[in-house]
C-alpha positions as CSV (number, residue, x, y, z in Angstrom):
1,M,-5.5,4.4,10.6
2,Y,-3.3,1.4,10.2
3,R,-2.9,-1.6,12.4
4,P,-0.1,-4.1,12.9
5,G,0.1,-6.5,9.5
6,D,-2.4,-4.6,8.0
7,V,-2.2,-5.4,4.1
8,K,-2.2,-1.6,3.2
9,I,1.1,-1.3,5.1
10,R,2.5,-4.4,3.4
11,L,1.7,-2.5,-0.1
12,L,3.9,0.2,1.1
13,L,6.3,-1.6,1.6
14,V,6.2,-3.6,-1.5
15,N,5.8,-0.2,-4.0
16,N,9.1,0.6,-2.0
17,L,10.2,-2.6,-3.6
18,T,9.1,-2.0,-6.7
19,G,8.9,1.7,-7.3
20,S,11.9,1.4,-9.7
21,L,10.6,-1.0,-12.2
22,N,9.4,-0.4,-15.5
23,P,7.0,-1.5,-18.3
24,S,10.4,-2.4,-20.1
25,H,11.3,-5.2,-17.3
26,F,8.1,-7.1,-18.1
27,P,7.7,-9.7,-20.4
28,D,4.2,-8.7,-23.0
29,K,2.2,-11.2,-21.8
30,L,2.5,-10.0,-18.1
31,L,2.7,-6.2,-19.0
32,P,-1.2,-5.6,-19.1
33,L,-1.1,-6.8,-15.1
34,W,1.5,-5.2,-13.8
35,L,0.2,-2.1,-15.3
36,D,-3.4,-2.6,-13.7
37,I,-1.7,-3.2,-10.7
38,K,0.1,0.3,-11.0
39,K,-3.0,2.1,-12.0
40,N,-4.9,0.8,-8.8
41,M,-2.2,1.4,-6.7
42,S,-2.1,5.3,-7.7
43,K,-5.6,5.8,-9.0
44,H,-6.2,9.0,-6.4
45,G,-3.1,10.8,-7.5
46,P,-0.3,12.2,-4.7
47,M,-1.8,13.6,-1.4
48,T,-2.0,17.5,-1.5
49,N,-2.3,20.6,0.7
50,Y,-5.0,23.4,1.0
51,A,-3.0,25.1,-2.4
52,G,-2.4,21.9,-4.5
53,K,0.9,21.1,-3.6
54,A,2.1,17.5,-3.5
55,V,2.7,16.6,-0.3
56,G,2.7,12.9,-0.2
57,G,2.9,9.9,-2.7
58,A,0.2,8.3,-4.4
59,V,0.6,5.1,-3.2
60,A,0.5,6.3,0.1
61,N,-2.8,8.5,-0.9
62,I,-4.7,5.5,-2.2
63,M,-3.8,3.2,0.8
64,R,-4.9,6.6,3.1
65,K,-8.0,6.2,1.3
66,S,-8.7,2.8,0.8
67,R,-10.5,-0.3,2.5
68,N,-8.9,-2.8,3.3
69,S,-10.7,-5.0,0.7
70,T,-9.1,-3.0,-1.9
71,G,-5.4,-3.8,-0.7
72,V,-6.4,-7.5,-0.5
73,K,-7.4,-6.9,-4.2
74,I,-3.9,-5.4,-5.0
75,A,-1.9,-8.0,-3.2
76,E,-4.0,-10.4,-4.7
77,K,-2.7,-9.5,-8.2
78,L,0.4,-8.8,-7.0
79,Y,0.5,-12.7,-6.0
80,E,-1.1,-13.6,-9.4
81,L,1.8,-12.2,-11.1
82,H,4.4,-13.2,-9.1
83,E,3.0,-16.8,-9.7
84,K,2.9,-16.1,-13.1
85,F,6.4,-14.9,-13.8
86,Q,7.6,-17.9,-11.4
87,Q,5.5,-20.3,-13.6
88,E,6.3,-19.2,-16.9
89,Y,9.8,-17.3,-16.9
């Protein structure tokens, strides 16, 4: 499913590091970008079993279902957020 160095694996790690962040941690100017990143990383919702019970997180689910190119787009947005934060704050 994943190969070493795969962007989706890296995004799972990033999610572990950023999972505790919430909108109050971001300046108003950068908040829309953060919300877009979070939306794209969880748009399919959590993994569920046959009974509809959640058995895995939304981020893991999107990474499992998405193409590597989708992961690259998310990673690019994360880098853009990082760059803007570093330059302006």
